[in-house]
Each structure stands twice: as structure tokens, then as C-alpha cells.
C-alpha positions as CSV (number, residue, x, y, z in Angstrom):
1,M,0.0,0.0,0.0
2,N,1.6,3.3,-1.0
3,E,1.8,6.2,1.5
4,G,-0.8,8.3,-0.4
5,K,-3.4,5.6,0.2
6,K,-2.8,5.0,3.9
7,R,-5.8,5.3,6.1
8,I,-5.8,7.8,8.9
9,I,-6.4,5.1,11.4
10,A,-3.5,3.0,10.0
11,A,-1.2,6.0,10.2
12,A,-2.2,6.7,13.7
13,A,-1.8,3.0,14.7
14,A,1.7,2.8,13.1
15,F,2.8,6.0,14.9
16,V,1.7,4.8,18.3
17,L,2.9,1.2,17.8
18,G,6.2,2.6,16.8
19,V,6.5,4.7,19.9
20,G,5.5,1.6,21.9
21,V,6.0,1.6,25.7
22,T,8.1,4.7,25.5
23,A,5.1,6.9,24.5
24,G,4.9,8.5,27.9
25,G,8.7,9.3,27.9
26,V,8.6,10.7,24.4
27,Y,5.7,13.0,25.4
28,G,7.7,14.1,28.4
29,W,10.7,14.8,26.3
30,M,8.6,16.8,23.8
31,K,7.1,18.8,26.6
32,A,10.4,19.5,28.3
33,T,12.1,20.6,25.1
34,G,9.2,22.6,23.8
35,T,8.9,20.3,20.7
36,M,5.1,19.9,20.9
37,L,3.3,18.3,17.9
38,A,0.0,18.3,19.7
39,D,-1.5,19.0,23.1
40,E,-1.6,16.2,25.6
41,K,-5.4,15.6,25.2
42,T,-5.2,15.4,21.4
43,Y,-2.2,13.1,21.7
44,E,-4.0,10.8,24.1
45,D,-7.1,10.8,21.9
46,Y,-5.0,9.7,18.9
47,R,-3.3,7.1,21.0
48,E,-6.6,5.7,22.1
49,T,-8.0,5.7,18.6
50,A,-4.9,3.9,17.3
51,R,-5.2,1.3,20.1
52,R,-8.8,0.6,19.3
53,Y,-8.4,0.3,15.6
54,A,-4.9,-1.3,15.4
55,K,-6.4,-4.7,14.6
56,L,-8.4,-3.3,11.7
57,A,-5.2,-1.5,10.4
58,E,-3.2,-4.7,10.7
59,I,-5.9,-6.7,8.8
60,E,-5.9,-4.1,6.0
61,E,-2.1,-4.3,5.8
62,L,-2.3,-8.1,5.7
63,I,-4.7,-8.1,2.8
64,E,-2.5,-5.6,0.9
65,S,0.6,-7.7,1.4
66,D,-0.5,-11.3,1.4
67,Y,-4.0,-11.6,-0.2
68,L,-3.7,-13.6,-3.4
69,W,-5.9,-11.4,-5.6
70,D,-6.3,-7.6,-5.9
71,A,-8.7,-6.1,-3.4
72,D,-10.9,-3.0,-3.8
73,E,-9.6,-0.9,-0.9
74,N,-12.7,1.4,-1.0
75,A,-15.0,-1.6,-1.0
76,L,-13.2,-3.0,2.1
77,L,-13.7,0.3,4.0
78,E,-17.4,0.5,2.9
79,A,-17.9,-3.0,4.2
80,A,-16.2,-2.2,7.5
81,C,-18.5,0.8,8.0
82,D,-21.6,-1.2,7.1
83,A,-20.6,-4.0,9.6
84,L,-19.9,-1.5,12.4
85,L,-23.5,-0.2,12.2
86,A,-25.0,-3.7,11.6
87,A,-23.3,-5.0,14.8
88,L,-25.6,-2.7,16.8
89,G,-28.4,-5.1,16.1
90,D,-30.7,-2.1,15.5
91,P,-32.7,-2.4,12.2
92,Y,-33.0,1.4,12.0
93,S,-29.2,2.2,12.4
94,R,-27.3,1.6,9.2
95,Y,-24.7,2.8,6.9
96,L,-26.0,4.6,3.8
97,S,-24.4,4.4,0.3
98,E,-24.6,7.3,-2.1
99,E,-27.4,5.5,-3.9
100,E,-29.4,4.9,-0.8
101,I,-29.1,8.6,0.3
102,A,-30.2,9.8,-3.2
103,G,-33.2,7.4,-3.1
104,M,-34.2,8.5,0.4
105,E,-34.0,12.2,-0.5
106,S,-36.1,11.7,-3.6
107,R,-38.8,9.7,-1.7
108,L,-39.1,12.4,0.9
109,S,-39.3,15.2,-1.7
110,G,-42.1,13.4,-3.5
111,D,-40.1,13.6,-6.8
112,M,-38.4,10.3,-7.5
113,V,-37.1,8.0,-10.1
114,G,-38.3,4.5,-9.7
115,V,-41.1,2.1,-10.6
116,G,-43.9,3.4,-8.3
117,I,-44.2,1.2,-5.3
118,R,-43.8,1.7,-1.6
119,I,-42.3,-1.1,0.5
120,Y,-42.9,-2.3,4.0
121,E,-41.9,-5.2,6.2
122,N,-44.9,-7.6,6.4
123,E,-45.7,-9.8,9.5
124,D,-43.3,-12.5,8.3
125,G,-40.4,-9.9,8.0
126,A,-40.4,-10.0,4.2
127,P,-40.4,-6.9,2.0
128,A,-43.9,-6.4,0.6
129,V,-45.7,-3.8,-1.5
130,S,-47.8,-1.4,0.7
131,D,-48.9,0.8,-2.1
132,V,-48.7,1.1,-5.9
133,I,-48.7,4.6,-7.3
134,S,-51.4,5.2,-9.9
135,E,-50.2,5.2,-13.6
136,S,-46.7,4.2,-12.6
137,P,-44.7,1.4,-14.3
138,A,-45.5,-1.0,-11.4
139,D,-49.2,-0.1,-11.8
140,A,-49.2,-0.9,-15.5
141,S,-47.4,-4.2,-14.8
142,G,-50.1,-5.5,-12.5
143,I,-48.1,-5.4,-9.2
144,E,-50.5,-5.0,-6.3
145,A,-50.4,-4.1,-2.6
146,G,-49.5,-7.2,-0.6
147,D,-47.3,-8.7,-3.2
148,I,-44.0,-9.9,-1.7
149,I,-40.8,-8.8,-3.4
150,R,-38.5,-11.8,-3.8
151,K,-35.8,-10.8,-6.3
152,I,-34.5,-7.7,-8.1
153,D,-32.7,-8.3,-11.3
154,G,-32.5,-12.0,-10.4
155,K,-30.9,-11.4,-7.0
156,K,-32.7,-12.4,-3.9
157,V,-33.7,-9.6,-1.5
158,S,-34.8,-9.9,2.1
159,T,-35.1,-6.4,3.5
160,T,-37.0,-3.3,2.6
161,E,-33.7,-1.4,2.4
162,E,-32.3,-3.8,-0.2
163,V,-35.5,-3.5,-2.3
164,S,-35.6,0.3,-2.1
165,S,-31.9,0.7,-3.0
166,A,-32.2,-1.8,-5.9
167,L,-35.3,-0.1,-7.4
168,Y,-33.7,3.3,-7.5
169,G,-31.7,4.2,-10.6
170,E,-31.6,6.4,-13.7
171,A,-34.7,7.2,-15.6
172,G,-35.1,5.0,-18.7
173,T,-33.2,2.1,-17.3
174,T,-34.8,-1.3,-16.9
175,V,-35.2,-3.4,-13.7
176,S,-36.5,-6.9,-13.3
177,V,-38.8,-7.5,-10.3
178,T,-39.9,-10.9,-9.1
179,Y,-42.8,-10.9,-6.7
180,E,-44.9,-13.6,-5.0
181,R,-48.7,-13.6,-4.8
182,D,-50.7,-16.5,-3.4
183,G,-47.6,-18.7,-3.4
184,E,-46.7,-18.1,-7.1
185,E,-43.8,-16.0,-8.3
186,T,-44.1,-13.7,-11.3
187,T,-41.3,-11.7,-12.9
188,V,-41.9,-8.4,-14.7
189,S,-39.6,-6.0,-16.5
190,L,-40.1,-2.4,-15.6
191,V,-38.6,0.8,-17.0
192,R,-37.7,3.3,-14.3
193,G,-39.3,6.7,-14.7
194,E,-39.7,10.1,-13.0
195,I,-42.6,9.8,-10.6
196,R,-44.4,12.7,-8.9
197,D,-46.4,11.2,-6.0
198,S,-48.5,13.3,-3.7
199,S,-48.4,11.9,-0.1
200,V,-51.9,13.2,0.5
201,N,-55.0,12.3,-1.4
202,S,-58.7,13.1,-0.7
203,V,-62.2,12.2,-1.9
204,M,-65.7,13.0,-0.8
205,L,-67.7,10.1,0.5
206,E,-71.5,10.0,0.6
207,D,-73.3,11.8,3.4
208,N,-70.9,14.7,3.0
209,V,-68.1,12.9,4.8
210,G,-64.6,13.9,3.8
211,Y,-61.8,11.3,3.4
212,I,-58.0,12.2,3.5
213,R,-55.4,9.5,3.1
214,I,-51.8,10.3,4.2
215,K,-49.5,7.7,2.6
216,T,-46.2,8.9,4.0
217,F,-44.7,12.0,5.7
218,G,-42.5,13.8,3.2
219,E,-41.3,17.3,2.8
220,K,-44.7,18.6,1.5
221,T,-47.1,16.5,3.5
222,A,-48.2,19.0,6.1
223,D,-48.8,21.7,3.6
224,D,-50.8,19.3,1.3
225,F,-52.8,18.1,4.3
226,A,-53.6,21.7,5.4
227,S,-54.9,22.5,1.9
228,E,-57.1,19.4,1.8
229,L,-58.4,20.1,5.3
230,S,-59.1,23.7,4.6
231,A,-61.1,22.7,1.5
232,M,-63.3,20.4,3.6
233,E,-63.8,23.1,6.2
234,K,-65.0,25.4,3.5
235,R,-67.3,22.7,2.2
236,Q,-68.6,22.3,5.8
237,V,-68.4,18.5,5.7
238,Q,-70.0,16.4,8.5
239,G,-66.6,15.2,9.4
240,V,-63.3,13.9,8.1
241,I,-61.8,10.4,8.0
242,I,-58.0,10.6,8.1
243,D,-56.5,7.3,6.9
244,L,-53.0,6.5,8.3
245,R,-53.2,2.8,7.4
246,G,-50.1,1.5,5.8
247,N,-48.2,4.8,6.5
248,S,-44.7,3.8,7.6
249,G,-43.8,7.3,8.7
250,G,-41.1,9.7,7.4
251,L,-40.2,13.2,8.7
252,M,-41.1,13.7,12.3
253,E,-41.7,17.4,12.0
254,Q,-44.3,16.8,9.3
255,G,-46.2,14.5,11.7
256,I,-46.0,17.2,14.4
257,A,-47.3,19.8,12.1
258,I,-50.4,17.7,11.2
259,A,-51.1,16.9,14.8
260,D,-50.9,20.6,15.5
261,A,-53.5,21.3,12.9
262,L,-55.9,18.8,14.6
263,L,-55.3,19.6,18.3
264,P,-55.8,22.6,20.5
265,E,-53.0,23.8,22.7
266,G,-51.2,21.0,24.5
267,T,-48.3,18.5,24.2
268,I,-48.0,16.6,20.9
269,V,-44.9,14.4,21.8
270,Y,-41.7,14.5,23.7
271,T,-38.4,12.9,23.0
272,E,-35.4,11.7,25.1
273,D,-31.8,10.9,24.3
274,K,-29.5,8.4,25.9
275,N,-28.8,10.8,28.7
276,G,-32.5,11.5,29.5
277,D,-32.4,15.0,28.0
278,R,-35.9,15.8,27.0
279,E,-37.4,17.9,24.2
280,T,-41.1,18.6,24.1
281,F,-43.2,19.6,21.1
282,N,-46.5,21.5,21.7
283,S,-49.5,22.5,19.6
284,D,-50.9,26.0,19.6
285,S,-54.5,26.9,20.2
286,V,-55.4,27.1,16.5
287,C,-57.0,23.8,15.2
288,T,-59.7,22.5,13.0
289,S,-63.3,22.6,14.2
290,L,-64.3,19.6,12.1
291,K,-65.1,16.3,13.7
292,Y,-62.6,13.7,12.6
293,V,-61.4,10.1,13.2
294,L,-58.1,8.4,12.4
295,L,-57.8,5.0,10.7
296,V,-54.7,3.0,11.9
297,D,-53.4,-0.5,11.4
298,G,-50.3,-2.7,12.1
299,E,-48.4,-0.8,9.4
300,T,-49.0,2.6,10.9
301,A,-45.6,3.5,12.1
302,S,-43.1,6.2,13.3
303,A,-44.3,9.8,12.5
304,A,-47.8,8.4,11.8
305,E,-47.8,7.0,15.4
306,I,-46.9,10.4,16.7
307,V,-50.1,11.8,15.2
308,A,-52.1,8.8,16.5
309,A,-50.8,9.0,20.1
310,A,-51.1,12.8,20.2
311,V,-54.7,12.6,19.1
312,K,-55.6,9.8,21.5
313,D,-53.9,11.3,24.6
314,N,-55.4,14.8,23.9
315,G,-58.9,13.5,23.5
316,G,-59.2,14.4,19.8
317,G,-60.9,12.2,17.2
318,K,-61.3,8.4,17.8
319,L,-58.7,6.0,16.6
320,I,-60.2,3.1,14.7
321,G,-58.6,-0.1,13.4
322,E,-55.7,-2.1,14.8
323,R,-52.8,-1.5,17.2
324,T,-50.0,0.4,15.4
325,Y,-46.6,-1.0,14.5
326,G,-44.5,0.4,17.4
327,K,-41.6,2.3,15.9
328,G,-41.0,4.9,18.6
329,V,-37.4,5.8,17.9
330,I,-35.9,8.6,15.8
331,Q,-32.8,8.5,13.6
332,E,-30.3,11.2,13.0
333,T,-28.7,11.2,9.6
334,V,-25.1,12.3,9.3
335,F,-23.7,13.0,5.8
336,F,-20.1,12.5,4.8
337,D,-18.2,14.4,2.1
338,D,-18.0,11.4,-0.2
339,G,-21.8,11.3,-0.5
340,T,-22.3,8.4,2.0
341,G,-23.9,8.7,5.4
342,V,-25.1,7.1,8.6
343,S,-28.6,6.7,9.9
344,L,-28.3,6.3,13.7
345,T,-31.0,5.8,16.3
346,A,-30.5,8.8,18.6
347,R,-33.8,9.5,20.4
348,Q,-36.9,7.8,21.6
349,Y,-40.3,9.5,21.6
350,F,-43.2,9.1,24.0
351,S,-46.9,10.0,23.9
352,P,-48.1,13.1,25.7
353,S,-49.1,11.0,28.7
354,G,-45.7,9.4,28.8
355,A,-46.6,6.1,27.2
356,T,-43.9,4.1,25.5
357,I,-44.6,3.6,21.8
358,H,-41.5,1.7,20.7
359,E,-42.3,-2.0,20.3
360,K,-45.7,-1.4,21.9
361,G,-47.6,0.6,19.4
362,V,-50.8,2.7,20.0
363,K,-54.0,0.9,20.8
364,P,-57.1,2.2,18.9
365,D,-60.2,3.4,20.7
366,I,-62.3,1.2,18.5
367,E,-60.7,-2.1,17.4
368,T,-61.9,-3.8,14.3
369,G,-60.4,-6.0,11.5
370,T,-59.8,-4.8,8.0
371,G,-62.5,-6.6,6.0
372,D,-64.8,-9.5,5.6
373,E,-65.3,-12.3,3.1
374,R,-67.3,-9.9,0.9
375,G,-64.4,-7.5,0.6
376,R,-66.0,-4.8,2.8
377,D,-63.7,-2.3,4.5
378,L,-65.0,-2.7,8.1
379,Q,-62.6,-0.1,9.4
380,L,-63.9,2.5,7.0
381,E,-67.5,1.6,7.8
382,A,-66.8,2.0,11.5
383,A,-65.2,5.4,10.8
384,I,-68.3,6.6,8.8
385,E,-70.5,5.4,11.6
386,E,-68.5,7.4,14.1
387,I,-68.8,10.5,12.0
388,T,-72.4,10.3,11.0
389,G,-74.0,8.3,13.8
390,Q,-75.4,6.0,11.2
391,P,-74.2,2.5,10.3
392,G,-71.6,2.6,7.5
393,K,-72.7,1.0,4.3
394,G,-70.9,-1.9,2.7
395,R,-67.8,-0.6,1.0
């Protein structure tokens, strides 16, 4: 390995190992003679870093000197970073490649290049389709919500992160998707395209009942929701059904903004870090006067659970459906100069009453299953009945 390509940790390790047991004496000599290369704390920090990562540096040197074939030095470093995060055993803390960061940013902005599907982890832990964007390549191919993604370009995939990363790419390129439905696998070839997907959609139901579905919490979600809610206020609807089913979350601040629009003055959520330092987020006194209910299920997670817990604890609209997923932790994303980054679980959030949401979820006020043998949406019917006071019709 030439000097220009040495890792910082390798250089630090070599320096300290070279000094060896005389490190303290050398430091004393430098201090006595005024030949100071670094202050004592900085020196000790480098020494500790070198001690901790000396084995990694030695392995890298061993590969360089003795490994039979050529090795991609950058790939080795990327794999080491990935393994360091994976060793935490936390599914939400992970190393992010350039491609993964680009895909994440495009999904949150609502403008993306892909095939038009959202992915979630189903009850068996497999990556499955939670939603297909209308008029997208996936929609045209016949892929449906509930389909399990088994392979991308012939390669087996087992996590939502693998699927999302593999589906992202340049517009106009082709990707092969193998999905399973009712025990049978089907492979389709899709052409990636630019997709503009609104995270908020609304329709009017009969009996002058409004319906707003929030599919994810991206950069524009709160503004889009405010526009739809305002339109229904002007229409003077009987009430609004806010559907958070299948919503895996997104940006925390967007969930807080939506809860603020629904609730009077009070606590929306508070978070704590590893040291117990708390940060509280409150709503102001301005909120909608419309009657509303929230639909939730086992795929309602993260920022969507912030909204659900805030509404429940503050006595807002009823929660109808099934207990939510239970992702009550927040990740901070650190970006590096080379375009990669780290998503690290840094805080946990709690409901206004102090209830733990992580791995517990939020229990609805009215529990009901999704549908029956005739395909009726029993949760939606229960929501309509709650708004109107009349039994919901088969839907």
C-alpha cells in the first residue's frame, strides 16, 4: 500500500505502535524541550484511537501484502463501515451508500425516479408492497399491494432497504422485479421513470363525509394536508376520516405539524436521548373545528404513530382499526463528504401521557379488523358510523 493511500487510522496506529511503551517518555521529552506536535489531550485521543483500531489496520495491511488477488480498498472500507452499524443489532441504524441517500431524499421530496411502489416489512419480516402509485410502471405491470418482493434483477432480496436501493436508478433504465402472490412467483420487467407522487389524497364520500389519506410523511405532506383540510372546512363536511393505514412514517416534523392542525394547545410528543435529555413539542390553540377520526393498522408507524398517540392522549378524534406498528425511535442522519452517510437511532419518543410507543404501538379506541369475506372495509365503515352516527354501508 503506497503512502498516499494509507488510512488515517492506519497511520495513527503505526505511529503509536512505533513509539510503543516509551510513549509517555517521548511525550515528556517533547514537553520538556518545547517540541510539541499536539497538546496532551489530542495526543492521548489519537493514541486511544490507534489502540482501538490497530487490529483493523493490521488486517488491512495483511490483505494488501498477502492476499492472493487484488482487493478493492474502497469496498473494504465501505464493508467495514456497514458492519460497524450492523453490529448494533438495530434495524434502524445503518450505513447509507450514495445511492441509498439519493433514493431517500427523492422519496421524501415526492419527486423520485423508480417504478412506483412503496415497500414495508410484512408480518413475516419480508419486503412487501404497501402501495402502488397510480399510472406508474408498477401499476401498469399488475403489481398489487400485498405482493412480496423476492428478487430484483434476479438477485434475492430480504429487507426493505435492499429493495428500495435496488429499485432506485436512472430514468429510462430497466429493472426486473420478481414478486410472490398466493404462493406463485411472477417476474416483470419495468422501466424506471420520474414519478411525482403526492403523499396526501382526498375524496368525498357519501353523506358529506370527507376522506383524506396520508400515505407517508415527506417534505410537503403537512402543507398538502392543510390544503385538503381547509377545502373540507369550507365545504362544511360532516366530518373527516384521516386514513393513516399503511403509513410507515417519514419526517417527524411533518407529523408534528399535522397533529398541531388537529389539536388545541397541548403536548404533541416529547423525546429523550440516551442521557435522558428531553425535548417537548407542543401544539398552539389554532386547530380544525371539524369532527374527525383516524384509521390505523399494524403498518401505521413512526411519524404516523406520533399523530395517532397525540390525538388519543389529547382527546381528539377516535382511533379506529388495529394496534399500530410500534416504531417509537428517531434516527439522525449524518452525511459525509463522499456522499455516503449514517442513519443512527439517537432519540426515543413518547406519547403526551408518557406512554412508550416503541415495540408497543398505539391501541385504537375502536378495534376492528380490515374486512370480511365480501371485501367490505370494516374499518372505513366504523369510521363513517363514528362521524355520522349511522351504520356505515358496505364498501
